[in-house]
Each structure stands twice: as structure tokens, then as C-alpha cells.
C-alpha positions as CSV (number, residue, x, y, z in Angstrom):
1,M,95.6,80.5,44.5
2,T,94.6,83.1,47.1
3,L,93.0,86.2,45.9
4,N,92.2,89.2,48.1
5,F,88.6,89.6,47.1
6,K,85.5,90.2,49.2
7,I,82.1,88.8,48.1
8,D,80.1,92.0,48.7
9,D,76.6,93.1,47.8
10,I,77.7,94.3,44.4
11,S,79.4,91.0,43.6
12,L,76.2,89.2,44.6
13,K,74.2,91.5,42.4
14,I,76.6,90.8,39.5
15,L,76.2,87.0,40.1
16,A,72.4,87.3,40.1
17,L,72.5,89.3,36.8
18,L,74.8,86.7,35.2
19,E,72.7,83.8,36.5
20,E,69.6,85.4,34.9
21,N,71.3,86.1,31.6
22,A,74.9,84.9,31.1
23,R,75.1,87.0,27.9
24,I,74.5,90.3,29.6
25,S,77.2,92.8,28.7
26,Y,79.6,94.2,31.3
27,T,78.4,97.7,30.2
28,E,74.8,96.8,31.0
29,I,75.8,95.3,34.4
30,G,77.8,98.4,35.1
31,K,74.7,100.6,34.6
32,I,72.7,98.5,37.0
33,V,75.3,98.3,39.8
34,N,76.9,101.8,39.1
35,L,80.3,100.6,38.1
36,S,82.4,101.0,35.0
37,S,82.4,98.0,32.6
38,S,86.1,97.5,33.2
39,T,85.5,97.3,37.0
40,V,82.7,94.8,36.3
41,A,84.9,92.7,34.0
42,D,87.6,92.7,36.8
43,K,85.1,91.5,39.4
44,V,83.8,88.8,37.1
45,R,87.3,87.6,36.3
46,K,88.0,87.4,40.0
47,L,84.8,85.5,40.6
48,E,85.9,83.1,37.9
49,D,89.4,82.7,39.3
50,L,87.9,82.0,42.8
51,G,85.8,79.2,41.2
52,I,82.5,80.9,42.2
53,I,81.6,81.2,38.5
54,N,82.6,77.8,37.0
55,K,80.8,77.9,33.7
56,Y,78.3,79.9,31.6
57,T,75.3,78.0,30.2
58,I,72.0,78.4,28.6
59,K,68.5,77.8,29.9
60,L,66.3,75.9,27.4
61,N,62.6,76.6,26.8
62,Y,61.4,73.0,26.8
63,D,58.0,74.0,25.5
64,A,59.6,75.5,22.4
65,L,61.4,72.1,21.9
66,D,58.0,70.3,22.2
67,L,59.1,68.8,25.4
68,N,56.1,69.9,27.4
69,I,55.9,67.1,29.9
70,M,58.2,67.3,32.9
71,A,58.3,64.5,35.4
72,I,60.1,63.7,38.6
73,I,61.2,60.1,39.1
74,L,62.2,58.9,42.5
75,V,64.3,55.7,42.3
76,N,65.1,53.2,45.1
77,I,67.9,51.0,43.9
78,S,67.7,47.3,44.7
79,G,70.7,44.9,44.9
80,I,74.3,45.7,46.0
81,F,74.1,49.5,46.0
82,G,77.7,50.4,45.2
83,F,77.7,48.3,42.1
84,Q,74.2,49.2,41.1
85,E,74.8,52.9,41.7
86,K,77.7,53.0,39.1
87,K,75.6,51.1,36.5
88,F,72.6,53.3,37.2
89,V,74.5,56.6,36.7
90,E,76.1,55.2,33.6
91,L,72.7,54.3,32.1
92,V,71.0,57.6,33.1
93,S,73.8,59.6,31.5
94,T,72.8,58.0,28.2
95,I,69.1,59.0,28.4
96,P,68.7,62.4,26.8
97,E,65.3,63.0,28.4
98,V,67.0,63.0,31.9
99,I,68.0,66.6,32.4
100,E,69.0,66.2,36.1
101,C,70.1,63.3,38.3
102,L,70.5,63.8,42.0
103,R,71.7,61.3,44.6
104,I,69.5,62.0,47.6
105,T,69.1,60.8,51.2
106,G,65.9,59.4,52.7
107,T,63.6,56.7,51.4
108,N,64.8,57.0,47.8
109,D,68.3,56.9,46.4
110,F,68.0,59.1,43.3
111,M,65.7,61.9,42.0
112,L,65.6,62.4,38.3
113,K,64.1,65.3,36.4
114,V,62.9,64.2,33.0
115,V,61.4,66.2,30.0
116,V,59.5,64.4,27.3
117,N,56.9,65.2,24.6
118,S,54.5,62.4,25.3
119,V,53.2,60.1,28.1
120,N,54.4,57.2,25.9
121,E,57.9,58.5,25.9
122,L,57.7,59.0,29.7
123,R,56.7,55.3,30.0
124,V,59.7,54.2,28.0
125,V,62.1,56.2,30.2
126,N,60.3,55.0,33.3
127,D,60.4,51.4,32.2
128,T,64.2,51.7,31.4
129,I,64.9,53.1,34.8
130,A,62.6,50.6,36.6
131,G,65.1,47.8,35.8
132,F,67.2,49.1,38.7
133,G,64.5,49.0,41.4
134,Q,61.4,50.7,42.6
135,V,60.4,53.9,40.9
136,N,57.8,56.5,41.8
137,T,57.0,58.9,39.0
138,S,55.1,62.2,39.2
139,I,54.2,64.6,36.4
140,V,55.0,68.3,37.1
141,V,51.8,70.4,36.7
142,A,53.4,73.8,37.5
143,S,56.9,75.2,38.0
144,Y,57.3,78.6,39.7
145,N,61.1,79.1,39.6
146,N,62.1,78.5,35.9
147,N,60.5,81.5,34.2
148,N,57.2,79.7,34.5
149,L,58.0,77.5,31.5
150,F,55.7,74.8,32.9
151,A,53.3,77.1,34.8
152,S,49.6,76.3,34.3
153,D,47.6,79.0,32.6
């Protein structure tokens, strides 16, 4: 489907507003970008049709869920990579504490973002993942791009 639609500064501003708060009303967006709510709705629908917006989601406050330890786990898979990769991804998808799994280049094969409520829980996740190869785990002490949910005081 080819749509005649230009991604202009207003569309970028609408995307930024929706990314910050997916529940913001078209009326409120319209007030900010000086457009009618129906024009905003039309632009958003076109952004969806183009696949630029592919879903609306929520951003969890992990502290409120008592998941106040975030860790990054770097994993270097051992064995036959193609076979191990599939098994590793299948396992990771069953671990609820893993909130993001990225296949990366460089020394390591995967980077996992994990949230837990205790160091013991982190150890269990770490030990489960370590069955696939070498792991390097770091605890996040501050985050500056996620509404400071993990920022130090």
C-alpha cells in the first residue's frame, strides 16, 4: 500500500507525544501541535497504515512492582551457535524477569535486560542462563532515559 504522506515536523511531534503517553487524546495533541483533533486522528491513522506506529503499549514502573534491581547480562553462547541460539531464545522467552533480549555483535552474542526484586532472584536467572555459555552480569545503578525509574537519589 502506497500512501502519499510526508513525515514532517508535526508528524514527528505527534509521534513523540504518543511515545511519551500512548493514551494522550487527539484533542490534547491538537492543542500542542495547533491542529484539529480530526486532523491529528487522520495523521495518526496514516502513521499506523504506513507501519510507523505498529502498536501501543505501556511503560511499567518496576519500583512500584517491587522489581527494584535491574541488571544487564551479556551472554557468549558456547557450542554450535545456530542450534544453541534457537534453544537460548526459547528459554529466555520463558523467563519473566527478562524484559529485553537483544542479539548483538562483538565479543558477546546476546544482551539481556533483567528486572528482579532480590539479588538471590538475579542469581537464579543468571545461573539458568549460564548453562548456555559465559555470562557477564552488571547491576544497573542509575538509568537516565526511562523517567528515572532507577535513578539514584
